[in-house]
C-alpha positions in Angstrom: -4.2 -28.8 77.3 -3.5 -28.1 73.6 -0.1 -28.9 72.0 2.5 -26.4 73.0 0.2 -24.7 75.5 2.5 -25.6 78.3 4.9 -23.0 77.0 2.3 -20.4 75.8 0.4 -19.9 79.0 1.0 -16.4 80.4 3.0 -15.3 77.3 1.7 -12.3 75.3 0.5 -13.1 71.8 2.8 -11.4 69.3 1.2 -10.5 66.0 3.6 -11.1 63.1 3.5 -9.3 59.8 3.2 -11.9 57.0 4.9 -9.8 54.4 7.1 -6.7 54.8 5.7 -3.6 53.0 8.6 -3.5 50.6 7.8 -7.0 49.2 5.9 -7.0 45.8 2.4 -7.9 46.8 -0.2 -9.5 44.5 -2.9 -9.0 47.1 -2.9 -6.4 49.8 -5.5 -5.8 52.5 -5.4 -2.3 54.0 -7.4 -1.5 57.1 -10.2 -4.0 56.1 -13.3 -4.6 58.1 -16.5 -6.3 56.8 -19.8 -6.0 58.7 -23.0 -7.7 57.5 -26.1 -5.8 58.7 -28.9 -7.3 60.7 -31.3 -9.4 58.6 -34.8 -10.7 59.4 -34.3 -10.4 63.1 -30.8 -11.8 63.1 -28.1 -9.5 64.5 -25.4 -8.0 62.4 -22.1 -9.8 62.1 -18.6 -8.3 62.2 -17.0 -10.9 59.8 -13.6 -9.2 59.5 -11.9 -6.6 61.7 -8.7 -4.6 61.3 -7.2 -6.8 58.5 -3.8 -5.6 57.3 -1.6 -8.1 55.4 -0.2 -8.8 52.0 0.2 -11.8 49.8 3.4 -11.8 47.7 3.3 -12.1 44.0 4.0 -15.7 42.8 3.6 -17.1 46.3 1.4 -19.9 47.7 -0.2 -18.5 50.8 -2.5 -20.4 53.2 -5.4 -18.7 55.0 -6.5 -21.0 57.8 -9.4 -20.7 60.3 -12.3 -22.5 61.9 -15.8 -22.2 60.5 -17.0 -18.6 61.0 -13.4 -17.2 61.3 -14.0 -15.0 58.2 -12.3 -17.0 55.5 -15.2 -16.9 53.0 -15.6 -13.1 53.5 -11.9 -12.7 52.7 -12.2 -14.7 49.5 -15.3 -12.7 48.4 -13.3 -9.5 49.0 -10.4 -10.6 46.8 -12.6 -11.5 43.9 -14.8 -8.5 44.2 -18.0 -10.3 45.1 -18.2 -8.3 48.3 -17.2 -4.7 49.2 -15.4 -4.0 52.4 -17.1 -1.9 55.0 -13.9 0.0 55.5 -10.5 -0.2 53.9 -9.2 -1.3 50.5 -8.3 -4.6 48.7 -5.5 -4.1 46.2 -5.2 -6.9 43.6 -2.4 -6.7 41.1 -2.1 -3.0 41.7 -5.8 -2.3 41.3 -8.2 -1.3 44.1 -10.8 -4.0 43.3 -13.0 -2.8 46.1 -13.5 0.4 44.2 -14.4 -1.2 40.9 -17.9 -1.6 39.5 -19.7 -2.8 36.3 -17.5 -3.6 33.3 -14.3 -2.6 35.0 -15.0 -5.1 37.9 -15.9 -7.9 35.5 -12.7 -7.4 33.5 -10.6 -7.4 36.7 -12.4 -10.6 37.9 -11.1 -12.5 34.8 -7.6 -12.2 36.3 -8.8 -14.0 39.4 -9.5 -17.8 39.1 -11.6 -19.7 41.6 -11.5 -23.4 42.6 -14.5 -24.6 44.6 -14.9 -27.4 47.3 -17.7 -29.1 45.4 -16.4 -28.4 41.9 -19.4 -26.4 40.7 -19.4 -28.1 37.2 -22.3 -27.9 34.9 -23.7 -31.5 34.6 -25.0 -30.9 31.1 -21.5 -29.9 29.7 -18.5 -32.1 29.0 -15.2 -31.6 30.7 -14.0 -29.6 27.7 -17.2 -27.5 27.6 -17.0 -26.7 31.3 -13.5 -25.4 30.8 -14.6 -23.4 27.7 -17.4 -21.6 29.5 -15.4 -18.6 30.9 -13.7 -18.2 27.5 -17.1 -18.1 25.8 -18.3 -15.5 28.2 -15.1 -13.5 27.6 -15.8 -13.6 23.8 -12.9 -15.7 22.6 -13.0 -17.1 19.1 -14.0 -20.8 18.7 -10.6 -21.8 17.3 -8.8 -20.1 20.2 -11.1 -21.7 22.8 -10.5 -25.2 21.3 -6.7 -24.7 21.5 -6.8 -23.3 25.0 -9.1 -26.1 26.3 -6.8 -28.8 24.8 -3.8 -27.1 26.4 -5.5 -27.0 29.8 -6.7 -30.6 29.8 -3.1 -31.7 29.2 -1.8 -29.3 31.9 -4.1 -30.8 34.6 -3.5 -34.4 33.4 -6.9 -35.4 32.0 -6.4 -35.0 28.2 -8.3 -38.3 27.7 -11.4 -36.9 29.5 -12.2 -34.3 26.9 -15.7 -35.6 26.1 -16.6 -37.0 29.6 -19.5 -35.5 31.6 -19.1 -34.8 35.3 -21.1 -37.9 36.3 -18.5 -40.0 34.5 -15.6 -38.5 36.4 -14.1 -39.2 39.9 -13.8 -36.5 42.5 -10.2 -35.9 41.7 -10.9 -35.6 38.0 -13.8 -33.2 38.6 -11.4 -31.0 40.6 -8.9 -31.1 37.8 -11.6 -29.8 35.4 -12.4 -27.1 38.0 -8.7 -26.1 38.1 -8.4 -26.0 34.4 -11.6 -23.9 34.1 -10.2 -21.5 36.8 -7.0 -21.1 34.7 -8.8 -20.6 31.4 -8.5 -16.8 31.2 -4.9 -16.9 32.3 -5.5 -15.4 35.8 -2.7 -13.9 37.9 -4.4 -15.1 41.1 -5.9 -18.5 41.9 -8.2 -18.8 44.9 -8.6 -22.3 46.3 -11.7 -22.4 48.6 -11.4 -25.7 50.6 -10.7 -27.3 47.2 -9.5 -30.6 48.7 -12.0 -31.0 51.6 -14.2 -33.3 49.7 -11.4 -35.6 48.5 -9.7 -38.6 50.0 -6.1 -38.2 51.3 -4.4 -39.7 48.3 -6.3 -37.6 45.8 -5.7 -34.5 48.0 -2.0 -35.1 47.7 -2.2 -35.4 44.0 -4.3 -32.1 43.7 -1.9 -30.3 45.9 1.1 -31.5 43.8 -0.8 -30.3 40.7 -1.3 -26.8 42.3 2.4 -26.7 43.2 3.3 -27.5 39.6 1.0 -24.8 38.3 2.5 -22.2 40.7 6.0 -23.2 39.6 5.4 -23.4 35.8 2.9 -20.5 35.4 3.9 -18.2 38.3 0.3 -17.9 39.4 -0.2 -16.5 42.9 -2.2 -19.1 44.9 -4.3 -18.4 47.9 -5.4 -21.5 49.9 -8.5 -21.1 52.0 -8.7 -24.1 54.4 -9.3 -25.3 57.9 -6.7 -28.1 57.5 -3.2 -27.4 58.6 -2.0 -30.5 56.7 -2.9 -28.8 53.5 -1.0 -25.6 54.5 1.9 -27.7 55.6 2.2 -29.6 52.3 1.8 -26.7 49.9 2.1 -23.2 51.3 5.1 -21.1 52.1 3.3 -18.4 54.0 0.3 -18.7 56.3 -2.3 -16.4 57.8 -4.3 -17.6 60.8 -7.8 -16.1 61.2 -10.0 -16.3 64.3 -13.2 -14.4 64.9 -12.5 -12.0 62.1 -9.0 -11.1 63.2 -5.5 -12.1 61.9 -4.1 -13.6 65.1 -0.8 -14.9 63.6 1.0 -14.9 60.3 4.4 -15.6 58.8 6.4 -18.4 57.2 4.8 -21.8 57.5 7.9 -23.4 59.1 8.2 -20.6 61.7 4.5 -20.8 62.6 4.7 -24.6 62.8 7.7 -24.6 65.1 6.8 -21.5 67.2 3.0 -21.1 67.3 2.0 -18.2 69.6 -1.8 -18.2 69.6 -4.0 -20.9 71.1 -6.0 -21.3 67.8 -2.7 -22.0 65.9 -1.6 -24.4 68.6 -4.9 -26.3 68.3 -4.5 -26.6 64.5 -1.0 -27.9 64.9 -2.1 -30.4 67.6 -4.6 -31.8 65.1 -2.0 -31.9 62.3 0.6 -33.8 64.3 -1.9 -35.8 66.4 -1.1 -39.0 64.5 2.7 -38.6 64.7 3.2 -40.9 67.7 3.8 -44.5 66.9 0.7 -46.6 67.9 2.8 -48.8 70.2 3.9 -45.7 72.2 0.6 -43.8 72.1 -1.3 -46.9 73.5 1.0 -47.0 76.6 0.7 -43.3 77.6 -1.3 -42.8 80.9 -2.1 -39.5 82.8 -0.5 -40.5 86.1 3.1 -41.3 86.8 4.4 -44.6 88.3 7.7 -45.3 90.1 10.5 -46.2 87.7 8.5 -44.9 84.7 9.2 -42.1 82.3 7.5 -38.7 81.6 6.8 -38.4 77.9 7.5 -35.0 76.3 7.2 -34.0 72.7 9.2 -31.1 71.2 9.4 -29.4 67.9 12.8 -28.5 66.3 13.4 -26.6 63.1 16.3 -27.1 60.7 17.7 -30.5 59.5 20.2 -30.8 62.4 18.6 -28.7 65.1 17.9 -31.6 67.4 21.2 -33.4 67.0 22.7 -32.4 70.3 19.5 -31.5 72.1 19.0 -34.8 73.9 22.6 -34.8 75.3 22.3 -31.1 76.4 19.1 -31.8 78.1 20.5 -34.8 79.9 23.3 -32.7 81.3 20.9 -30.0 82.3 18.6 -32.2 84.4 21.2 -34.7 85.5 19.3 -37.7 84.2 19.6 -40.0 81.2 17.0 -39.0 78.5 15.6 -41.6 76.1 14.6 -40.8 72.5 11.3 -42.6 72.1 10.3 -41.4 68.7 11.5 -39.0 66.0 9.9 -37.7 62.8 11.1 -35.2 60.2 8.7 -33.3 57.9 9.3 -30.7 55.1 7.2 -27.7 56.0 7.2 -24.6 53.7 10.4 -25.8 52.1 12.2 -26.3 55.5 12.8 -29.4 57.6 10.9 -29.6 60.9 11.4 -32.3 63.4 9.2 -33.8 66.1 11.1 -35.6 68.9 9.4 -37.6 71.7 11.6 -37.9 74.8 11.3 -40.1 77.8 12.4 -38.4 81.1 13.2 -40.9 83.9 11.1 -40.5 87.0 13.3 -42.5 89.4 11.8 -43.2 92.8 10.0 -39.8 92.9 7.2 -38.5 90.8 9.6 -36.8 88.5 7.7 -33.5 88.6 10.8 -31.5 89.1 12.5 -33.2 86.1 9.5 -32.4 83.9 9.4 -28.8 85.0 13.1 -28.4 84.4 12.8 -30.0 81.0 10.0 -27.7 79.9 11.9 -24.7 81.3 15.0 -25.8 79.3 13.0 -26.1 76.1 11.3 -22.7 76.7 14.7 -21.1 77.3 16.1 -22.4 74.0 12.8 -21.7 72.2 11.8 -25.3 71.4 8.0 -25.7 71.7 7.3 -28.6 74.1 4.3 -30.5 75.3 4.0 -32.9 78.3 2.0 -35.9 76.9 1.8 -38.0 80.0 3.7 -41.0 81.4 4.7 -44.5 80.4 5.7 -47.4 82.8 
């Protein structure tokens, strides 16, 4: 059973609107579907179906989904590389899905793209890679030189001006890629799995850089990813895709603490899977034993949301409740806590106490998961 599934079974999935219509949107999807026709004997694919949501101007929004969920198609619609089968994609007030030729090329200059595998030209230095879109746009050489110098400093690699990609680390290559994406001063920055090829420490540094860029330049950032940890660290809003549909969307902290769809629950289970102390995780078994404890993990939102919860639960079930582990994270600018509780079993199996605990958490809207038992 996935995390939180114990509270989700039998409950209807409620679709949330990520952004109210009145909010100033940088990107808006209106009635979007995208179908790829049959090709060389392969059947057609409905990549996106009935997509309606908006990304607010100046925000950092995560779009998360498994492979084949439709993330790549969504990116290609935003930057105009694909046309929707139905509907419109509005970027900064322009229907990019209706543009062609020179008008489309000009619009695409306001949309930067960061790639998973950097996509740098090996024959060009870091500075020359950053200069490429400016050369294509027809900038004067003096202006290009000044802009490249500015961007190298912005991404923290001013000393790598003349280095070739083969002389750079993965994190440094991605910084060049980010600088190149910012070269033409875009209003939207698309990050397509930009940290998937990086180690955890470098990933954190790149995400910190993107947060700084968003804060200083006001660029709207769209994170395409399959990693909830990336969304948790950087995004304020999140859209969850599954099989071409938006299955859940809203503020990251709300989604993290109250996931409604099984695919969201599975992402969160992976994201918090390492939150248990090793000493506790190694003792958890699937079957109860007399005198042991049932182990239940709950999610709370707000810095003090869990302060009285343990005492209230103990009064509810008439048993002492142990706090086995606690962890507080900052998610989408809000504090989110994970509490692991031990429910005494006494001489019985304790099944009634577990059921009453889960019911109590459900009644008070705290997502909960029964992990197993400890002696």
